Every structure is written in structure tokens, then in C-alpha cells.
Backbone as a printed PyTorch tensor [residue, N CA C, xyz], in Angstrom:
tensor([[[  1.2400, -67.6210, -37.5640],
         [  1.3090, -65.9750, -38.1710],
         [  0.2250, -65.0180, -37.4090]],

        [[  0.6450, -63.7500, -37.3490],
         [  0.3020, -62.7900, -36.8030],
         [ -0.6780, -61.9730, -38.1170]],

        [[ -1.7080, -61.5660, -37.8450],
         [ -2.5720, -61.3140, -38.5860],
         [ -1.7560, -59.9530, -39.4390]],

        [[ -2.3270, -59.8130, -40.6500],
         [ -1.5590, -58.5190, -41.2080],
         [ -2.1770, -57.2800, -40.9220]],

        [[ -1.7220, -56.1040, -41.0520],
         [ -2.1840, -54.7480, -40.6560],
         [ -2.4930, -53.9760, -41.2380]],

        [[ -3.2920, -53.5090, -41.6570],
         [ -4.2010, -52.7940, -42.0570],
         [ -3.6770, -51.5510, -42.1370]],

        [[ -3.4400, -50.8860, -43.5000],
         [ -2.2210, -49.3730, -43.6430],
         [ -3.2760, -48.4070, -43.6750]],

        [[ -4.6060, -48.8990, -44.2170],
         [ -6.0320, -47.4910, -44.7220],
         [ -7.0850, -48.5020, -44.8430]],

        [[ -8.0870, -47.4280, -44.9860],
         [ -9.4440, -48.0420, -45.3980],
         [ -9.9870, -47.0970, -45.8750]],

        [[-11.0930, -47.3110, -46.9750],
         [-11.9900, -46.3970, -47.4710],
         [-13.7130, -46.8440, -47.6870]],

        [[-13.9990, -45.7440, -48.4380],
         [-15.6470, -46.5050, -48.3790],
         [-15.5500, -46.0780, -49.8490]],

        [[-16.0610, -47.3500, -50.6800],
         [-15.7460, -47.7180, -51.8680],
         [-17.1420, -47.2540, -52.4470]],

        [[-17.7650, -46.0460, -53.4800],
         [-18.9800, -45.6330, -53.7280],
         [-19.3830, -46.7380, -54.8640]],

        [[-18.5500, -47.5040, -55.1340],
         [-18.9330, -48.6190, -56.1820],
         [-18.1970, -49.9520, -56.6000]],

        [[-18.9100, -50.6610, -55.7250],
         [-19.9550, -51.0130, -54.8350],
         [-19.8600, -50.5870, -53.4460]],

        [[-20.8900, -49.6220, -53.0850],
         [-20.6930, -49.2100, -51.8270],
         [-20.8090, -50.2450, -50.5010]],

        [[-19.3230, -49.8250, -50.1970],
         [-18.6930, -51.2240, -49.5120],
         [-17.1210, -50.3600, -48.3830]],

        [[-17.0810, -50.7860, -47.2450],
         [-15.9460, -50.5960, -46.8620],
         [-14.7090, -51.3800, -47.6890]],

        [[-13.9300, -50.4230, -47.3090],
         [-12.6240, -51.0910, -48.2490],
         [-11.5400, -51.2060, -47.5040]],

        [[-10.6290, -52.3110, -47.1010],
         [ -9.6820, -52.1850, -46.2400],
         [ -8.3180, -52.2870, -47.1690]],

        [[ -7.0980, -51.6540, -46.8270],
         [ -6.1630, -51.7970, -48.1420],
         [ -5.0690, -52.3260, -46.7790]],

        [[ -4.3260, -53.6600, -47.5010],
         [ -3.3220, -53.5730, -47.0280],
         [ -1.5620, -53.7290, -47.5890]],

        [[ -0.8150, -53.8860, -47.0150],
         [  0.6240, -53.0330, -47.1940],
         [  1.4150, -54.1560, -48.7870]],

        [[  0.7270, -55.2670, -48.6810],
         [  0.8960, -56.5720, -49.7010],
         [ -0.4200, -57.1190, -50.5340]],

        [[  0.1040, -57.7240, -51.6640],
         [ -0.8730, -58.5340, -51.9620],
         [ -0.8090, -59.5730, -51.4180]],

        [[ -0.0580, -60.6610, -50.6800],
         [  0.0960, -61.4870, -50.1450],
         [ -0.7010, -61.5470, -48.5370]],

        [[ -0.6340, -59.9470, -48.2060],
         [ -1.3570, -59.5290, -46.6220],
         [ -2.9460, -59.6540, -47.1000]],

        [[ -3.0360, -58.9590, -47.6650],
         [ -4.4630, -59.2620, -48.3500],
         [ -5.2120, -60.2710, -48.8850]],

        [[ -4.2980, -61.3470, -49.5110],
         [ -5.1690, -62.4720, -49.7430],
         [ -5.1770, -63.6500, -48.4150]],

        [[ -4.0860, -63.4000, -47.5070],
         [ -4.1650, -63.8650, -45.9670],
         [ -5.1160, -63.6180, -45.3910]],

        [[ -5.7420, -62.0050, -45.1720],
         [ -6.9450, -61.8400, -44.3260],
         [ -7.8180, -62.4980, -45.2820]],

        [[ -8.0600, -62.1350, -46.5700],
         [ -9.6150, -62.8520, -47.6720],
         [ -9.9100, -64.3260, -46.9970]],

        [[ -8.7700, -64.8780, -46.9120],
         [ -9.0760, -66.0360, -46.5230],
         [ -9.1840, -66.8020, -44.9250]],

        [[ -9.0240, -65.8850, -44.7320],
         [ -9.2560, -65.8300, -42.8910],
         [-10.8800, -65.2460, -42.5820]],

        [[-11.1590, -64.1950, -43.4050],
         [-12.4450, -63.4190, -43.3260],
         [-13.2380, -63.5770, -44.5420]],

        [[-14.0140, -64.7350, -44.1720],
         [-14.8520, -65.3820, -45.8960],
         [-15.7870, -63.9690, -46.2410]],

        [[-16.2840, -62.7510, -45.3890],
         [-17.1390, -62.0040, -46.1680],
         [-16.3540, -61.2580, -47.1340]],

        [[-14.9470, -60.8880, -46.9290],
         [-14.2070, -60.5350, -47.2440],
         [-14.3670, -60.9310, -48.7870]],

        [[-14.0520, -60.0430, -49.9540],
         [-13.7470, -60.4690, -51.3330],
         [-12.7680, -59.5130, -52.0270]],

        [[-11.6590, -59.8790, -52.8830],
         [-10.8970, -58.9130, -53.6870],
         [-11.2540, -59.4330, -55.1260]],

        [[-11.4720, -57.9210, -55.7300],
         [-12.6830, -57.9620, -56.7800],
         [-11.2550, -58.1080, -58.1580]],

        [[-11.6290, -58.4230, -58.9370],
         [-10.3310, -58.9380, -60.0650],
         [-10.2710, -57.6940, -60.7570]],

        [[-10.6810, -56.5850, -60.8970],
         [-10.6950, -55.5180, -61.8220],
         [-10.5540, -54.3100, -60.8290]],

        [[-10.1170, -54.8240, -59.9090],
         [ -9.4620, -53.7720, -58.3870],
         [ -7.7700, -53.9870, -58.2350]],

        [[ -7.6370, -53.5240, -57.1890],
         [ -6.0180, -53.5940, -56.9580],
         [ -6.2650, -54.8850, -56.0570]],

        [[ -5.3960, -55.6710, -56.0750],
         [ -5.2060, -56.9150, -55.2270],
         [ -5.0120, -56.7220, -54.2300]],

        [[ -4.3990, -55.5380, -53.7210],
         [ -4.3320, -55.3430, -51.8530],
         [ -5.7540, -54.5060, -51.5420]],

        [[ -6.5240, -54.5930, -52.1040],
         [ -8.0150, -54.1950, -51.3330],
         [ -8.8730, -55.4390, -51.2380]],

        [[ -9.1770, -55.5550, -49.7630],
         [-10.6090, -56.3230, -49.6120],
         [-11.6550, -55.6550, -49.1560]],

        [[-13.0540, -55.9450, -49.7000],
         [-13.9130, -55.4320, -50.1020],
         [-14.8130, -56.2940, -48.6480]],

        [[-15.1390, -55.1210, -48.0710],
         [-16.4230, -55.9630, -47.0690],
         [-18.0270, -55.3920, -47.4480]],

        [[-18.5590, -56.4770, -46.9830],
         [-19.9620, -55.6070, -47.0250],
         [-20.3700, -54.6810, -45.9790]],

        [[-21.2930, -54.0490, -46.4510],
         [-21.5600, -52.7620, -45.4460],
         [-22.4070, -53.1270, -44.2460]],

        [[-21.3860, -52.9100, -42.9020],
         [-21.7950, -53.1620, -42.1320],
         [-23.3200, -52.6440, -41.5390]],

        [[-23.7280, -52.9800, -40.2290],
         [-24.7960, -52.8200, -40.0700],
         [-24.2310, -51.6100, -38.9850]],

        [[-25.4660, -50.7790, -39.5090],
         [-25.2500, -49.1410, -38.0310],
         [-24.3500, -48.5240, -38.6550]],

        [[-23.7020, -48.4420, -39.9430],
         [-22.6150, -47.5470, -40.3640],
         [-23.4270, -46.0820, -40.3700]],

        [[-22.7400, -44.9890, -39.3580],
         [-23.2720, -43.6940, -39.7210],
         [-22.1010, -42.7830, -40.9680]],

        [[-21.2760, -43.0210, -40.8520],
         [-20.0610, -41.8090, -41.4140],
         [-18.8220, -42.8290, -41.5170]],

        [[-17.9020, -42.0240, -42.6350],
         [-16.6310, -42.7600, -42.3490],
         [-15.8320, -41.4880, -42.4740]],

        [[-14.8980, -41.2820, -41.9090],
         [-14.1800, -39.7760, -42.2140],
         [-12.3900, -40.3180, -41.2330]],

        [[-11.7040, -39.1830, -41.8090],
         [-10.6520, -39.3450, -41.2250],
         [-10.4510, -38.9050, -39.8490]],

        [[ -9.0740, -39.3770, -39.1000],
         [ -8.7860, -39.2680, -38.1560],
         [ -7.1130, -38.8180, -37.9360]],

        [[ -6.9980, -38.6010, -36.7930],
         [ -5.5170, -38.3190, -36.5000],
         [ -4.8450, -39.3840, -37.1000]],

        [[ -3.5870, -39.0600, -36.8040],
         [ -2.2990, -40.1150, -37.5420],
         [ -2.3090, -40.6080, -39.0250]],

        [[ -3.3370, -40.8120, -39.8310],
         [ -3.3300, -41.3250, -40.9070],
         [ -4.7240, -42.5350, -40.3360]],

        [[ -5.0390, -42.2180, -39.8150],
         [ -6.7830, -43.5420, -38.8230],
         [ -7.4920, -43.4270, -39.9830]],

        [[ -8.4900, -44.1810, -40.1530],
         [ -9.8520, -43.9080, -40.8570],
         [-10.7170, -44.5000, -39.8890]],

        [[-11.6470, -43.7010, -39.5950],
         [-12.7460, -43.9100, -38.6010],
         [-13.9850, -43.9420, -38.9150]],

        [[-14.5140, -45.3160, -38.8640],
         [-15.9120, -45.4710, -39.1860],
         [-16.4520, -45.6700, -37.9240]],

        [[-17.5300, -44.5050, -37.7830],
         [-18.2870, -44.4130, -36.5490],
         [-19.7730, -45.3390, -36.9050]],

        [[-20.3480, -45.5910, -36.2020],
         [-21.6440, -46.1490, -35.2850],
         [-23.0570, -46.0580, -34.5980]],

        [[-23.9980, -46.2860, -34.6450],
         [-24.6560, -45.5470, -34.1680],
         [-24.8650, -46.4940, -32.6810]],

        [[-23.8820, -47.4350, -32.5540],
         [-24.0740, -48.1010, -31.5620],
         [-22.6200, -48.6390, -30.6760]],

        [[-22.5740, -49.0490, -29.6230],
         [-20.9740, -49.7910, -29.3100],
         [-21.1720, -51.1310, -29.9910]],

        [[-22.2770, -51.9140, -29.9360],
         [-22.2460, -53.4100, -30.2750],
         [-22.2330, -53.4470, -32.2260]],

        [[-22.8750, -52.3850, -32.8200],
         [-22.5820, -52.3650, -34.0030],
         [-21.0370, -52.1290, -34.3690]],

        [[-20.5770, -51.0830, -33.7650],
         [-18.9870, -51.2340, -33.4970],
         [-18.2550, -52.3620, -33.6420]],

        [[-18.9090, -53.1820, -31.9030],
         [-17.8630, -54.1330, -31.6310],
         [-18.0370, -55.5860, -32.8900]],

        [[-19.2000, -55.2370, -33.4160],
         [-19.5140, -56.4520, -34.4520],
         [-18.5870, -55.8970, -35.8090]],

        [[-18.3720, -54.6090, -36.2710],
         [-17.7500, -54.7680, -37.1870],
         [-16.2590, -55.1860, -36.8510]],

        [[-16.1480, -54.5580, -35.6510],
         [-14.8460, -54.9750, -35.3030],
         [-14.1920, -56.7590, -35.2350]],

        [[-15.2500, -57.4300, -34.7380],
         [-15.1240, -58.9970, -34.6360],
         [-14.7940, -59.2610, -36.1440]],

        [[-16.0970, -58.4370, -36.7810],
         [-16.2360, -59.0180, -38.1930],
         [-14.6950, -59.0430, -38.8340]],

        [[-13.3770, -58.1570, -38.7860],
         [-12.5660, -57.9180, -39.2460],
         [-11.4460, -58.5640, -38.3340]],

        [[-11.6480, -59.4610, -37.6790],
         [-10.8240, -60.5420, -36.7150],
         [-10.3090, -59.6070, -35.9650]],

        [[-10.6910, -58.2730, -35.0570],
         [-10.5370, -57.4960, -33.9660],
         [ -9.0340, -56.2220, -34.4660]],

        [[ -9.0100, -56.1990, -35.7180],
         [ -7.9150, -55.4150, -36.1970],
         [ -7.6610, -53.6990, -35.8480]],

        [[ -8.9690, -53.5060, -36.0950],
         [ -9.1660, -51.9770, -35.5050],
         [ -9.4230, -51.8430, -34.2660]],

        [[ -9.7700, -50.5180, -33.7750],
         [ -9.3760, -50.0670, -32.1110],
         [-10.2580, -49.0730, -31.9800]],

        [[-10.8790, -49.9520, -30.6460],
         [-12.0140, -49.2270, -30.0630],
         [-11.6700, -48.6630, -28.6320]],

        [[-11.9120, -47.2840, -28.5510],
         [-11.3080, -46.5110, -27.3010],
         [-12.9030, -46.8470, -26.0630]],

        [[-12.1510, -46.4770, -24.9990],
         [-13.0370, -46.4840, -23.6770],
         [-13.7540, -44.9780, -23.7410]],

        [[-14.9370, -44.9840, -23.5730],
         [-15.7690, -43.7140, -23.1070],
         [-14.9350, -43.2140, -21.8210]],

        [[-15.1350, -41.9330, -21.8030],
         [-14.4930, -41.3900, -21.0420],
         [-15.9160, -40.0410, -20.6790]],

        [[-15.5640, -39.2470, -19.6270],
         [-16.1060, -38.1230, -18.9480],
         [-16.4630, -37.1130, -20.8410]],

        [[-15.4520, -36.4460, -21.3370],
         [-15.4360, -36.0340, -21.8500],
         [-15.9510, -36.6430, -23.4930]],

        [[-15.9330, -37.6460, -23.7090],
         [-16.2460, -38.3560, -24.8290],
         [-17.0660, -39.8610, -24.4390]],

        [[-18.4830, -39.3470, -24.3420],
         [-19.2500, -40.3530, -23.9870],
         [-19.6460, -41.2210, -24.7080]],

        [[-19.1170, -40.9410, -26.1270],
         [-19.7980, -42.1680, -27.3430],
         [-18.3750, -43.0210, -28.1600]],

        [[-17.5140, -42.7080, -26.9520],
         [-16.2470, -42.8240, -27.5300],
         [-15.6700, -44.3390, -28.3000]],

        [[-16.9550, -45.0660, -27.5020],
         [-16.9950, -46.5490, -28.0820],
         [-17.7470, -46.9940, -28.7510]],

        [[-18.4050, -46.0260, -29.6380],
         [-19.0960, -46.3620, -31.4610],
         [-18.3830, -46.3580, -32.3540]],

        [[-16.9560, -46.1940, -32.3570],
         [-15.7910, -45.9640, -33.3290],
         [-14.7480, -46.6540, -32.9160]],

        [[-14.7090, -47.2780, -34.4240],
         [-13.6030, -48.3370, -34.7650],
         [-12.4260, -47.5300, -36.0630]],

        [[-10.9230, -47.2540, -35.0980],
         [-10.2320, -47.0850, -36.1310],
         [ -9.5110, -48.0820, -36.4160]],

        [[ -9.4100, -47.8290, -37.9440],
         [ -8.3280, -48.4510, -38.6900],
         [ -7.1600, -47.5930, -39.3580]],

        [[ -5.9770, -48.3180, -39.6690],
         [ -4.8840, -47.9190, -40.2620],
         [ -3.4110, -47.8900, -39.2990]],

        [[ -2.9200, -46.4830, -39.3560],
         [ -1.6390, -46.8190, -38.8130],
         [ -1.7600, -47.1230, -37.3350]],

        [[ -0.8420, -47.6710, -36.5090],
         [ -0.7560, -48.0070, -35.3710],
         [  0.3770, -46.9930, -34.9730]],

        [[ -0.0880, -46.5030, -33.9220],
         [  0.8310, -45.4290, -32.7200],
         [  1.1510, -45.8730, -31.4450]]])
């Protein structure tokens, strides 16, 4: 079975953690069982999976096409976060115009 798609994400204030939003309860449960640090809180929506605060996270912002961008202080921290969510995010290669592009993990709609 392919991994479920993340439809959106946000940073929760209480608890202060990234939250991945899935299309269905089953998708969230499947992800949570394969990503041991993720948890579904009983008093929250069951399509939301809460993750521990990743190391090096600088900010969370909206991006094009409904994506959510997680910006990190280094490529290593961005890659570690993406690895922790089973590679479901996208990290772009650096370019001459965007020399620090590889420090951002994009989650959400695939275009």
C-alpha cells in the first residue's frame, strides 16, 4: 500500500508541534502506525497527526498551490524532518537564484 498523501499541515500552538492533516481517518491511522513518533490526540480531530518539534525549525508559512513550507536552519535538519515523515514532503535543489532552497520542506497538494 502506498503511503497516504498529506493534504495540509500547520503548526499547533497547544501543544507546540507540527500537525499533518490527512484526507481520511484511515490515512492518518496508517501513517501514525508507520511513523512511531506521530500521535493522534483523542481530544483533537482524528485526521490530524501531531509530530514532535523538529530540530532547527525556523518558521512555518504558506506557499504556492496550497502547500505549507517548513523552513529550517540547514539542509540536514530539513532532510531529517522529511525522513521522519517517510519522505512525504518535497525538498527542491538549490539554484543560483535560490541558494538556500534545500532548507525547506513543502507539504500539501502535489502539482
